[in-house]
GUKOLNU-143586 format. One line per 10 residues: number of its first residue (from 1); their letters; for each residue x negated, y, z of C-alpha. Coordinates in steps of 0.5 Angstrom, whole numbers. Layout:
// residues N
NUM	A	X,Y,Z | ...
This chain:
// residues 235
1	MHNFAVISGG	-15,21,-25 | -14,17,-18 | -13,9,-18 | -6,8,-18 | -3,3,-12 | 4,0,-11 | 6,-1,-4 | 13,-3,-2 | 16,-2,5 | 11,4,6
11	TKGIGRSLIE	15,8,12 | 14,5,18 | 9,0,20 | 4,-4,17 | 6,-1,10 | 5,6,12 | -2,5,15 | -4,2,8 | -1,8,5 | -5,12,10
21	KFAEKKFDIV	-11,8,8 | -10,8,0 | -9,16,1 | -15,16,5 | -19,13,-1 | -16,18,-6 | -11,13,-9 | -5,16,-12 | 1,11,-9 | 9,10,-10
31	TCARTEKDLN	12,7,-5 | 21,4,-3 | 24,4,3 | 32,4,4 | 32,11,8 | 31,17,3 | 30,22,10 | 24,17,12 | 21,17,5 | 22,25,4
41	KLKDQIEKAF	18,25,11 | 13,21,9 | 11,24,2 | 10,30,7 | 6,28,12 | 1,24,7 | 1,29,2 | -2,34,7 | -6,30,10 | -10,28,5
51	TGITLYIFRA	-10,33,0 | -10,32,-8 | -7,25,-8 | 1,24,-10 | 6,19,-6 | 11,18,-11 | 17,15,-7 | 23,12,-9 | 29,9,-5 | 31,3,-6
61	DLSKKQDINK	33,-4,-1 | 29,-9,-5 | 33,-15,-1 | 38,-14,-8 | 35,-16,-15 | 38,-10,-17 | 34,-5,-14 | 28,-8,-15 | 30,-8,-23 | 31,0,-21
71	FSKYILSLNR	24,1,-18 | 20,-3,-23 | 23,2,-28 | 21,8,-25 | 14,5,-23 | 13,4,-31 | 15,11,-33 | 10,14,-29 | 7,11,-35 | 0,9,-30
81	PIDVLINNTG	-5,3,-29 | -3,-1,-23 | -10,-2,-20 | -7,-5,-13 | 0,-8,-12 | 2,-10,-5 | 8,-13,-3 | 10,-11,4 | 18,-11,4 | 19,-16,10
91	LFIPGQIHNE	25,-17,15 | 24,-21,22 | 31,-24,25 | 30,-28,31 | 34,-34,31 | 34,-42,30 | 36,-46,24 | 42,-49,28 | 45,-43,31 | 43,-37,27
101	PEGTLEKMIE	49,-33,24 | 51,-35,17 | 47,-31,12 | 41,-31,16 | 37,-36,11 | 40,-32,4 | 37,-25,8 | 32,-27,10 | 29,-30,3 | 33,-24,-1
111	TNLYSAYYLT	28,-20,3 | 21,-23,4 | 20,-27,-2 | 25,-25,-8 | 23,-17,-7 | 16,-20,-8 | 17,-25,-14 | 21,-20,-18 | 17,-14,-16 | 11,-18,-18
121	RGLIDIMIQR	15,-20,-25 | 17,-13,-26 | 10,-10,-26 | 5,-16,-27 | 4,-15,-35 | 0,-8,-34 | -5,-12,-30 | -4,-18,-35 | -6,-13,-41 | -11,-10,-38
131	KKGYIFNICS	-14,-16,-35 | -15,-13,-29 | -12,-11,-22 | -11,-14,-14 | -4,-16,-11 | -4,-17,-4 | 2,-21,-1 | 4,-19,6 | 6,-26,9 | 5,-28,17
141	TASIIAYTNG	2,-33,21 | 10,-35,21 | 7,-38,14 | 2,-44,17 | 6,-45,24 | 14,-46,26 | 15,-42,32 | 21,-44,36 | 25,-37,35 | 23,-37,28
151	GSYGISKFAM	28,-40,24 | 30,-38,17 | 25,-32,18 | 19,-38,18 | 23,-41,11 | 22,-35,8 | 14,-33,10 | 13,-41,8 | 15,-40,1 | 11,-33,1
161	LGMSKVLREE	5,-37,2 | 7,-42,-3 | 9,-37,-8 | 2,-33,-7 | -2,-39,-7 | 1,-40,-14 | 0,-34,-17 | -8,-34,-15 | -8,-40,-20 | -4,-37,-25
171	MKAYNIRVTS	-8,-31,-25 | -15,-33,-25 | -15,-33,-33 | -13,-25,-33 | -19,-23,-28 | -13,-22,-23 | -14,-23,-15 | -9,-25,-11 | -9,-25,-4 | -5,-27,2
181	VLPGATYTAS	-5,-23,8 | -2,-27,15 | -1,-22,20 | 0,-25,27 | 4,-21,33 | 3,-13,30 | 6,-7,34 | 11,-5,29 | 18,-2,30 | 21,-10,30
191	WQGVDIPQER	17,-11,37 | 20,-4,40 | 23,-5,47 | 20,-12,48 | 18,-13,55 | 10,-13,53 | 4,-9,54 | 3,-5,47 | -5,-7,48 | -2,-15,47
201	FMKSEDVAQT	-1,-14,39 | -5,-12,34 | -6,-5,30 | -3,-4,24 | -9,0,22 | -13,-6,23 | -9,-10,18 | -10,-5,12 | -17,-4,14 | -18,-11,12
211	VWTAYNLSPQ	-14,-11,7 | -19,-5,4 | -25,-9,5 | -22,-14,1 | -20,-10,-5 | -28,-8,-5 | -31,-14,-6 | -34,-15,-12 | -30,-18,-19 | -33,-24,-18
221	SVVEEILIRP	-30,-25,-11 | -24,-26,-8 | -21,-28,-1 | -16,-32,-2 | -13,-32,5 | -14,-27,10 | -12,-29,18 | -12,-24,23 | -9,-26,31 | -8,-21,36
231	LQGDL	-15,-23,41 | -11,-26,46 | -7,-31,41 | 0,-31,38 | 6,-28,42
């Protein structure tokens, strides 16, 4: 039986590249997104491109706790040992604390932090029982640097990194590795339409490759943080 990975937010950008990388390495994968049409298209493309693997899909909005719980229950119903959990769901709304629309902080926290917190809580017992597994939390350079137009996004990503650090300490006793991934500007749908040359951005495939490399270290080692920036610096 193939190894099994959970990758949230998999239809676009870094999430899709992660799915492609792990599918290439013969993992079965389960993912979620808000749009069923996008999920069905992804499943068709991935299973055609990587013969023999299974991509399980589930429509869910992980900014909503009830959807996170439904997704967790679906994953558990598959009755598969979880080798990798990648908390990738995220949303970026530019703005500043003093003038961003009311409710922006709540939306950012729900999407960028609570999604990872509750999904991890829903699945972690499987890894604890096996004393085996790897968790990657997709944070951001905004987790360590305050950007003028970052607003509540920066607050949520600082919190995400904090959660990831705490989880790493908690999981040491169970031989579960936890890595915080901090990508800089990566060319995804969030950046499409901006007046910046595409070559100025990182490729999402580079983030996926780095995650895969970290995963393949010996069980005695863990990369605590992966910080990746565009060659020419932050945008």
